[in-house]
C-alpha positions in Angstrom: -14.9 -40.5 1.3 -16.5 -40.0 4.6 -14.1 -42.5 6.2 -11.1 -40.5 4.8 -12.5 -37.2 6.1 -13.2 -38.8 9.5 -9.6 -40.1 9.7 -8.2 -36.7 8.7 -10.3 -35.1 11.4 -9.0 -37.6 14.0 -5.4 -36.9 12.9 -5.9 -33.2 13.4 -7.4 -33.9 16.8 -4.4 -36.0 17.8 -2.0 -33.2 16.9 -4.3 -30.7 18.7 -4.1 -33.0 21.7 -0.3 -33.0 21.5 -0.3 -29.2 21.5 -3.1 -28.5 24.0 -3.7 -31.9 25.6 -1.9 -31.2 28.9 -4.1 -30.6 31.9 -5.1 -27.1 32.7 -5.2 -25.8 29.2 -8.5 -23.9 28.9 -10.6 -23.7 25.7 -9.9 -20.0 25.8 -6.2 -20.5 25.4 -6.7 -23.3 22.8 -8.8 -20.9 20.8 -5.9 -18.5 20.4 -4.2 -20.9 18.0 -5.3 -20.8 14.4 -6.5 -24.1 13.0 -3.9 -23.8 10.2 -1.1 -24.0 12.9 -2.6 -27.3 14.0 -2.8 -28.5 10.4 0.8 -27.6 9.8 2.0 -29.6 12.8 -0.1 -32.5 11.6 1.9 -32.4 8.3 5.3 -31.7 9.9 5.1 -33.4 13.3 4.9 -31.9 16.7 8.6 -32.0 17.4 9.4 -30.0 14.2 9.4 -26.2 14.1 7.1 -24.1 12.0 7.1 -20.4 11.5 4.2 -18.6 13.1 3.0 -15.1 14.0 2.5 -14.5 17.7 0.0 -11.5 17.8 -0.3 -9.5 21.0 -3.1 -7.5 22.6 -3.7 -4.2 20.8 -3.0 -1.9 23.8 0.7 -2.9 23.7 0.7 -3.0 27.5 -0.4 0.6 27.8 -3.5 0.5 29.9 -4.4 4.2 30.3 -5.1 6.9 27.7 -2.3 8.9 29.3 0.3 6.2 28.9 -0.7 5.6 25.3 -0.5 9.3 24.5 3.0 9.5 26.1 4.2 6.5 24.2 2.9 7.9 20.9 4.6 11.2 21.6 7.9 9.4 22.2 7.6 7.8 18.8 7.0 11.2 17.2 10.0 12.8 18.9 12.4 10.0 17.7 11.0 9.4 14.2 13.2 10.4 11.2 12.3 13.8 9.9 11.7 12.8 6.3 9.1 10.3 7.3 7.4 12.8 9.6 7.3 15.3 6.7 5.7 12.8 4.4 3.1 12.0 7.1 2.3 15.7 7.6 1.8 16.0 3.8 -0.2 12.9 3.0 -1.3 10.9 6.1 -5.0 10.3 6.2 -5.4 8.7 9.7 -6.1 11.1 12.6 -2.9 12.7 13.9 0.6 11.9 12.7 1.1 8.8 14.9 -1.0 6.2 16.7 -0.8 3.0 18.7 0.2 1.1 15.6 3.5 3.0 15.6 4.4 2.2 19.2 7.0 -0.5 19.4 6.1 -4.0 20.7 6.9 -4.2 24.4 10.3 -5.9 24.9 8.8 -7.9 27.7 6.3 -9.5 25.2 9.2 -10.4 22.9 11.2 -11.9 25.7 8.1 -13.8 26.9 8.0 -15.6 23.6 11.7 -16.1 23.4 11.8 -17.6 26.9 9.8 -20.6 25.6 12.8 -21.4 23.4 11.2 -20.0 20.3 13.5 -18.6 17.6 12.2 -15.0 17.2 12.8 -13.7 13.6 10.8 -10.5 13.1 9.3 -8.0 15.5 6.6 -5.9 13.9 5.0 -2.8 15.4 2.3 -2.7 12.7 1.3 -6.3 13.0 1.8 -6.0 16.7 3.5 -9.3 17.1 6.6 -11.4 16.3 7.3 -14.1 13.9 9.1 -17.1 15.3 10.1 -20.7 14.6 8.3 -22.8 17.2 7.6 -26.4 18.1 4.1 -27.5 19.2 5.1 -27.4 22.8 6.4 -23.9 22.5 3.2 -22.8 20.8 1.3 -24.3 23.8 3.4 -22.4 26.3 3.2 -19.1 24.4 -0.5 -19.3 23.8 -1.0 -19.3 27.6 0.8 -16.0 28.0 -1.7 -13.3 29.2 -0.7 -10.8 26.6 -1.0 -13.1 23.6 -4.1 -12.7 21.5 -3.6 -15.1 18.6 -1.0 -17.5 17.0 -1.3 -18.0 13.2 1.0 -19.3 10.5 3.4 -17.1 8.6 2.1 -17.4 5.0 4.5 -18.0 2.2 4.7 -17.0 -1.4 7.0 -16.5 -4.4 8.3 -13.7 -6.4 6.1 -13.2 -9.5 8.7 -14.8 -11.7 9.3 -13.3 -15.2 7.5 -15.4 -17.7 10.4 -15.2 -20.2 13.7 -13.6 -20.6 14.7 -12.7 -24.2 17.6 -11.1 -25.9 20.4 -12.2 -23.5 23.7 -11.0 -24.7 22.5 -7.9 -26.6 25.0 -5.1 -25.8 24.2 -1.6 -24.7 24.7 -0.3 -28.2 21.0 -0.1 -28.6 20.3 -3.3 -30.6 16.6 -4.2 -30.5 14.9 -7.6 -30.7 12.7 -6.1 -33.3 13.4 -3.5 -35.9 13.5 0.1 -34.5 14.5 3.5 -35.5 17.7 5.3 -34.4 18.5 5.0 -30.7 17.4 8.1 -28.8 18.2 9.2 -25.3 16.0 6.4 -23.7 17.5 3.7 -25.9 15.6 0.4 -25.7 13.3 1.8 -23.0 11.7 4.4 -25.2 8.8 2.4 -26.5 7.6 1.3 -23.0 7.8 4.8 -21.6 6.1 6.4 -24.6 3.2 3.9 -24.2 2.5 5.5 -20.8 3.1 9.1 -22.1 5.8 9.4 -19.4 8.5 11.1 -21.6 6.2 14.1 -21.9 6.3 14.4 -18.1 10.1 14.0 -18.2 10.3 16.9 -20.7 8.9 19.2 -18.1 11.6 18.2 -15.6 9.7 15.6 -13.6 12.1 12.6 -13.6 11.7 11.5 -10.0 14.2 13.9 -8.6 13.9 14.2 -4.9 11.6 11.2 -4.7 12.5 8.2 -2.6 11.2 4.8 -4.0 11.3 1.7 -1.8 11.6 -1.7 -3.6 10.9 -5.1 -1.9 12.5 -7.9 -3.8 15.2 -10.7 -4.0 18.4 -8.7 -4.0 20.0 -6.0 -6.2 23.3 -6.4 -8.2 24.4 -2.8 -8.9 27.6 -3.3 -10.9 25.8 -2.9 -14.2 26.8 0.0 -16.5 23.3 1.4 -16.3 23.7 1.9 -12.6 27.2 3.5 -12.8 27.1 6.1 -15.5 29.8 8.7 -14.6 28.1 11.6 -12.7 24.8 9.7 -12.5 25.2 6.5 -10.5 22.1 5.0 -9.0 21.4 6.6 -5.6 20.7 4.2 -2.7 19.9 5.9 0.6 19.2 2.8 2.7 19.2 -0.9 2.3 18.7 -4.0 4.4 18.8 -7.8 3.8 16.0 -9.3 5.9 17.0 -12.8 4.7 20.6 -12.8 6.0 20.0 -10.0 8.6 22.7 -7.6 7.3 22.9 -4.3 5.5 23.9 -5.5 2.1 21.3 -6.3 -0.5 23.8 -6.8 -3.3 25.1 -10.2 -4.5 27.2 -11.8 -1.7 29.5 -14.8 -1.6 27.4 -17.8 -0.8 24.3 -16.5 -2.5 22.7 -18.7 -5.1 23.5 -17.6 -8.6 20.0 -16.2 -9.3 19.4 -14.6 -5.9 19.8 -11.1 -7.3 18.1 -11.6 -10.6 14.5 -10.5 -10.0 15.3 -7.4 -8.0 17.9 -6.3 -10.4 15.4 -6.4 -13.3 13.0 -4.3 -11.3 15.6 -1.7 -10.2 16.8 -1.4 -13.8 13.3 -0.7 -15.1 12.9 2.2 -12.7 16.4 3.6 -12.2 18.7 2.7 -15.1 20.6 5.6 -16.6 22.6 4.6 -19.6 21.9 7.3 -22.2 21.2 6.0 -25.8 21.1 2.5 -24.4 18.6 2.2 -21.5 17.1 4.9 -19.3 14.6 4.0 -16.7 11.2 5.6 -16.0 12.3 7.4 -12.8 16.0 7.8 -13.5 16.6 10.7 -11.0 14.8 9.0 -8.1 16.6 7.7 -5.0 16.0 4.2 -3.7 15.5 2.2 -0.5 16.2 -1.5 -1.1 14.8 -4.3 1.0 15.8 -7.9 0.3 13.0 -10.0 1.5 13.1 -13.3 -0.5 15.3 -16.3 -0.1 15.5 -18.0 -3.5 17.0 -21.2 -2.1 13.7 -22.1 -0.4 10.8 -23.9 -2.0 8.6 -21.0 -0.9 11.1 -18.2 -1.0 9.0 -15.3 0.0 7.6 -15.1 3.6 5.3 -12.4 4.7 7.2 -11.5 7.9 10.2 -10.4 5.8 7.8 -8.4 3.6 6.2 -6.6 6.6 9.7 -5.9 8.1 10.9 -4.5 4.7 7.8 -2.3 4.4 8.2 -0.8 7.9 11.9 -0.2 7.0 10.9 1.7 3.8 8.3 3.8 5.7 10.6 4.6 8.6 13.4 5.7 6.3 11.2 8.3 4.6 10.2 6.5 1.4 7.6 8.4 -0.7 6.4 5.2 -2.3 7.1 1.5 -2.5 6.8 -1.1 -5.2 6.9 -4.9 -5.1 6.5 -7.8 -7.4 6.1 -10.4 -4.7 2.9 -12.3 -3.9 1.5 -14.4 -1.1 -1.3 -17.0 -1.5 -0.1 -20.1 0.4 -2.8 -20.9 3.0 -5.0 -18.1 1.6 -7.8 -18.4 -0.9 -9.4 -15.9 -3.2 -12.1 -15.4 -0.6 -9.4 -14.1 1.8 -8.4 -11.4 -0.6 -10.9 -8.9 0.8 -8.5 -6.1 1.7 -8.7 -6.9 5.4 -7.3 -10.4 6.0 -3.8 -11.2 4.6 -1.0 -9.9 6.9 0.8 -8.2 4.0 -2.4 -6.6 2.9 -3.1 -5.2 6.4 0.5 -3.9 6.5 0.1 -2.2 3.1 -3.2 -0.6 4.3 -1.3 0.9 7.3 1.5 2.2 5.0 -0.8 3.8 2.5 -2.7 5.5 5.3 0.6 7.0 6.4 0.9 8.6 2.9 3.1 6.0 1.3 2.1 5.5 -2.4 2.3 1.8 -3.4 2.3 -0.3 -6.5 2.2 -4.1 -6.7 1.9 -6.8 -9.4 -1.5 -8.4 -10.0 0.2 -11.8 -10.7 0.9 -14.1 -13.6 -1.9 -16.6 -13.0 -3.9 -15.7 -16.1 -7.5 -14.5 -16.6 -10.8 -15.3 -18.1 -13.9 -13.5 -19.2 -15.9 -14.3 -16.1 -16.1 -11.3 -13.8 -17.1 -13.6 -10.9 -13.7 -15.4 -10.8 -10.3 -14.0 -9.9 -6.6 -15.0 -9.8 -5.1 -12.3 -7.6 -2.4 -12.7 -4.9 -1.9 -10.7 -1.7 -1.3 -7.8 -1.2 -2.9 -6.9 -4.6 -6.2 -6.7 -2.7 -5.1 -3.9 -0.4 -7.5 -1.0 -0.2 -5.3 1.8 -1.6 -2.6 -0.1 -3.4 -2.3 0.3 -7.2 -2.4 -3.2 -8.7 -0.8 -3.6 -12.1 -1.6 -5.9 -15.0 0.4 -6.4 -18.2 -0.1 -5.5 -21.9 2.1 -6.0 -25.0 3.7 -3.2 -27.0 0.5 -2.8 -29.0 -1.6 -2.5 -25.8 -3.2 -5.9 -26.0 -3.7 -7.7 -22.7 -1.2 -10.5 -22.1 -2.5 -14.0 -21.4 -0.7 -14.5 -18.1 -1.9 -11.2 -16.5 -4.1 -12.0 -13.5 -7.6 -10.7 -13.1 -9.9 -9.5 -10.3 -12.1 -8.5 -8.6 -11.2 -8.7 -5.0 -13.3 -10.8 -2.7 -15.3 -7.7 -1.7 -15.9 -6.7 -5.4 -13.3 -3.9 -5.9 -11.6 -3.4 -9.3 -8.2 -5.1 -9.6 -6.0 -4.7 -11.5 -6.5 -1.0 -11.9 -3.7 0.0 -14.3 -1.7 -1.6 -17.1 1.7 -1.1 -18.6 4.0 -3.1 -20.8 4.8 -6.5 -19.3 5.8 -8.4 -22.5 9.4 -8.1 -23.5 10.0 -5.2 -21.1 13.5 -3.8 -21.6 15.8 -3.7 -18.6 19.3 -4.4 -17.4 20.6 -8.0 -17.8 21.3 -9.2 -14.2 24.0 -11.6 -15.4 25.9 -9.3 -17.8 27.0 -5.8 -16.7 27.1 -4.6 -20.3 23.9 -6.0 -21.7 20.2 -5.3 -21.9 17.5 -7.9 -21.8 13.8 -8.3 -22.3 11.7 -9.9 -19.6 7.9 -10.5 -19.2 5.4 -10.6 -16.4 3.3 -8.3 -14.3 6.5 -8.0 -12.2 7.9 -5.9 -15.0 4.8 -3.8 -15.8 4.6 -2.8 -12.1 7.9 -0.8 -11.9 6.8 1.0 -15.1 3.7 2.2 -13.4 5.8 2.9 -10.2 8.0 5.1 -12.4 4.9 7.1 -13.4 3.9 7.5 -9.7 7.4 8.6 -8.7 7.4 11.3 -11.3 3.9 12.4 -10.3 5.0 12.7 -6.7 7.7 15.1 -7.8 5.1 17.1 -9.7 2.5 16.9 -7.0 4.1 16.0 -3.6 0.9 17.1 -1.8 -1.3 14.5 -3.5 -2.7 12.0 -1.1 -2.7 8.3 -1.9 -6.4 8.5 -3.0 -5.8 11.7 -5.1 -2.9 9.9 -6.9 -5.2 6.9 -7.6 -8.0 9.1 -8.8 -5.8 11.1 -11.2 -4.3 7.9 -12.7 -7.5 6.0 -13.0 -9.5 8.8 -14.5 -6.9 9.5 -17.2 -6.1 5.8 -18.1 -7.1 4.9 -21.6 -10.0 2.6 -21.0 -11.7 5.0 -18.6 -11.2 7.9 -20.9 -12.8 5.9 -23.8 -15.6 4.4 -21.7 -16.1 6.4 -18.5 -15.8 3.4 -16.3 -13.6 0.3 -15.6 -13.5 -2.8 -17.9 -16.3 -5.0 -16.7 -14.5 -8.4 -16.7 -11.8 -7.0 -14.3 -9.0 -7.8 -16.7 -7.9 -4.3 -17.9 -9.1 -2.2 -15.0 -9.1 1.5 -15.9 -6.5 0.9 -18.7 -3.0 1.9 -19.6 -1.6 4.6 -17.5 -1.1 8.1 -19.0 1.4 10.0 -17.0 1.1 13.3 -18.8 -2.7 13.4 -18.6 -2.6 12.5 -14.9 -0.3 15.4 -14.2 -2.6 17.8 -16.0 -0.5 18.4 -19.1 -2.8 19.7 -21.8 -5.0 21.8 -19.4 -5.0 25.5 -20.0 -7.6 27.1 -17.6 -6.4 30.6 -18.2 -6.5 30.3 -22.0 -3.0 31.7 -22.5 -1.9 29.0 -24.9 0.4 27.4 -22.3 -0.2 24.3 -20.3 -1.2 25.1 -16.7 1.6 23.0 -15.4 4.1 24.9 -17.5 2.7 28.2 -16.3 3.4 27.1 -12.7 6.9 25.8 -13.5 7.7 29.1 -15.3 6.2 31.0 -12.4 4.0 33.0 -14.7 1.2 31.6 -12.5 1.2 30.9 -8.8 -0.1 27.7 -7.3 -0.3 28.4 -3.6 -2.0 25.2 -2.5 0.1 23.0 -4.9 -2.9 21.4 -6.6 -1.7 22.0 -10.2 -4.3 24.6 -10.9 -3.1 28.3 -11.3 -4.4 30.5 -8.6 -6.2 32.8 -11.1 -8.4 29.8 -12.0 -9.4 29.1 -8.4 -12.4 30.8 -6.7 -11.3 34.4 -5.9 -12.9 34.5 -2.5 -11.4 36.7 0.3 -13.8 36.4 3.1 -11.5 38.0 5.7 -10.6 41.0 3.4 -6.8 40.6 3.7 -6.3 40.8 -0.1 -5.2 37.1 -0.2 -7.3 34.3 -1.6 -8.9 32.1 1.0 -7.3 29.0 -0.4 -3.9 30.6 -0.1 -4.6 31.7 3.5 -5.4 28.1 4.3 -2.4 26.7 2.3 0.0 29.1 4.1 -1.6 28.1 7.5 -2.3 31.8 8.3 -5.9 30.7 8.6 -7.3 27.5 9.9 -10.0 25.4 8.2 -11.0 23.0 10.9 -13.9 21.5 9.0 -12.2 21.3 5.6 -14.8 23.3 3.7 -12.3 25.7 2.1 -13.5 28.7 4.2 -11.2 30.2 6.9 -12.6 29.7 10.3 -12.5 33.4 11.2 -15.0 34.1 8.4 -18.8 34.4 9.1 -20.8 31.3 8.5 -19.4 28.0 9.9 -16.7 29.2 12.3 -18.2 27.1 15.0 -19.1 24.1 12.9 -16.2 21.9 13.9 -16.7 22.8 17.6 -20.2 21.4 17.4 -18.9 18.2 15.9 -16.4 17.9 18.7 -18.8 18.7 21.6 -22.1 17.2 20.7 -22.2 13.7 22.2 -25.9 12.9 22.0 -26.1 9.9 19.6 -29.4 11.3 18.3 -27.9 14.7 17.2 -25.0 16.2 15.4 -23.8 19.7 14.7 -24.3 21.5 11.3 -24.0 25.0 10.1 -27.3 26.6 9.3 -27.7 30.3 8.3 -24.4 31.2 9.8 -24.9 29.6 13.1 -24.2 26.2 14.7 -27.3 24.2 15.0 -28.0 20.8 16.5 -30.3 18.7 14.3 -31.7 15.1 14.5 -29.3 12.4 13.6 -30.4 9.4 11.6 -29.1 6.3 13.5 -26.8 4.3 11.2 -26.4 7.2 8.7 -22.6 7.1 9.0 -21.8 9.4 6.1 -24.4 11.9 7.1 -26.2 12.0 3.8 -29.7 11.3 5.3 -29.8 7.9 3.7 -28.7 4.5 5.1 -27.1 2.4 2.3 -24.0 0.4 1.4 -21.8 3.5 1.6 -22.4 3.7 5.3 -21.0 0.1 5.5 -18.0 1.2 3.4 -17.4 4.0 5.9 -17.3 1.6 8.8 -14.9 -0.7 6.9 -12.6 2.3 6.2 -12.8 3.2 9.9 -11.8 -0.3 10.9 -8.6 0.4 8.8 -8.4 3.8 10.5 -9.1 5.6 7.2 -11.4 8.6 7.8 -11.6 10.3 4.3 -15.4 10.2 4.1 -16.4 9.7 7.7 -15.1 10.6 11.2 -14.2 8.1 13.9 -17.1 9.2 16.0 -19.5 8.4 13.2 -18.0 5.0 12.3 -18.2 4.0 15.9 -22.0 3.3 15.8 -22.5 0.5 18.4 -23.9 0.8 20.9 -25.9 4.0 20.7 -23.1 6.4 20.0 -20.0 4.2 20.3 -17.8 2.4 22.7 -14.4 3.6 21.6 -13.8 0.8 19.1 -14.7 0.1 15.5 -15.5 -3.5 14.9 -17.9 -6.0 13.4 -20.7 -4.9 15.8 -20.7 -1.5 14.1 -21.4 -3.2 10.8 -24.2 -5.1 12.4 -25.6 -1.8 13.8 -25.7 -0.3 10.3 -27.4 -3.4 8.9 -30.0 -3.2 11.7 -30.6 0.4 10.9 -31.1 -0.4 7.3 -33.8 -2.8 8.4 -35.4 0.0 10.4 -34.0 -0.6 13.9 -33.2 2.5 15.9 -32.3 1.5 19.4 -31.0 4.8 20.5 -33.2 7.5 19.1 -36.7 6.4 19.7 
């Protein structure tokens, strides 16, 4: 065994020598190439090409704060209005745009291309390009001064349906099992009722005005359910990232099944064939991204996924859903929410206010909470990861389990993934049944789309909270399922929307009061204004919450009190101006006071604990819901302008009693 391992080590070394063995290649340059790239060349041969990511230095060639600010402003000025509006409404990172939105410098792209590499995808979020490269081209590109890292493009597969049943059943409403008379929703009625979604439809929330992005294999749109007279499926943008064209439908030369998976997903969401099959968000509009080549052994590659996701965000999507997964060259230990390229891209998208659903996977589960079978990007921080149940609510054997490598709950929600009814991708007049978490995911995505229509102001975290705290397992038990199989349970759309709440005791649901305009809801939070605190600190006869919602008053510190009112008007000014790492500003007795700061207490609750670490991890992903950038940037002694692993070390040191700054 030792001999085999030693020979394998030598083989890797030989290939490494072929890539980096030429004179003058420094260890610093060699270190830029991920060991998996070397391993792939060992398997393929140095003269063969493999697909890699070439990642660039973070500053994107903008060396001064002024040049970065100007570049960010240019992005803002040219960005599509709908995407800007969504960011204004739901983005959680500071500002509307940042360095991640700035395009990759063309000179960097041409520098890679000049080596002879075949550049495929240019990604502003990943800050790099994917390219087919030989070992010699990798060596040349690694030496470029603006290159930070070269790593393989990971591969994956669509989460294939476990089974397809009922082929050939016409749209007349025939069921695979006995059913009552066909209603408006036809064969979809049971799966929508299980999530209590029809009750939300009855109030008019059917996805109208909401744009849903789908990442998948392709989308054949000739089915009767996509072409009902007066109600054909509405596609506002599409792109084929496999063939590099603007057509995601079935094309001449495509393999016969290229369109199958994506068509199943689109049908679950957007079908409209009354009394036969009506999807869960039948009034939504769609952005379609074809990212998987079914002719390849590993048809899904993460560079196409990232490009498709950027396309959806740029074109003003409100949410995205995918049933693709990437695990090749990753392990469960890598699924920590910070490592996989697709996961990092999803983190950026959700921070920009894009709601997101993904499949947990069809790898099965066990009763051991210490093991998991997830696939990236199911581990992303704010994504909603979906498992599968049967029509009776029983978990299905193939449904993957969590937790993530860092211990977070996955999957979080469940929907029907066994014999889910949808369009037949091979017969334009038939309905089929298909199984897998790839089918339960668009059902939950339908719920999210309808809730976006009902509550467009909800942030990604607010959407997650409402869905998780109203799912059936959480309602029954007050927590998530401890083996990380069921998560918080089956989604309940009506409960998440607040249907059933009657805060003013008038016998009418609060949501209905707001829809009927018998109650006002100035801040759009689903609570009638008469049930909110009736504070009017500036004596203008308007509730403070409405002043802030209408932007006639500012609320710079987010405490719900207009800044012009006595008390904490200067609070945010203190936070902005106090730079001493040992102090911070607070409001005390109506004045701004400077009080001692506990080093390492990132969330300012006077205790150093694991939540301070979570704040720093969020800050690394530019998420500042609980803590500000200035607080996350702990090291050294008040920050250095970056959030990185040294800030984590500083918090750990503080937990052990170290206080290097405030002695």
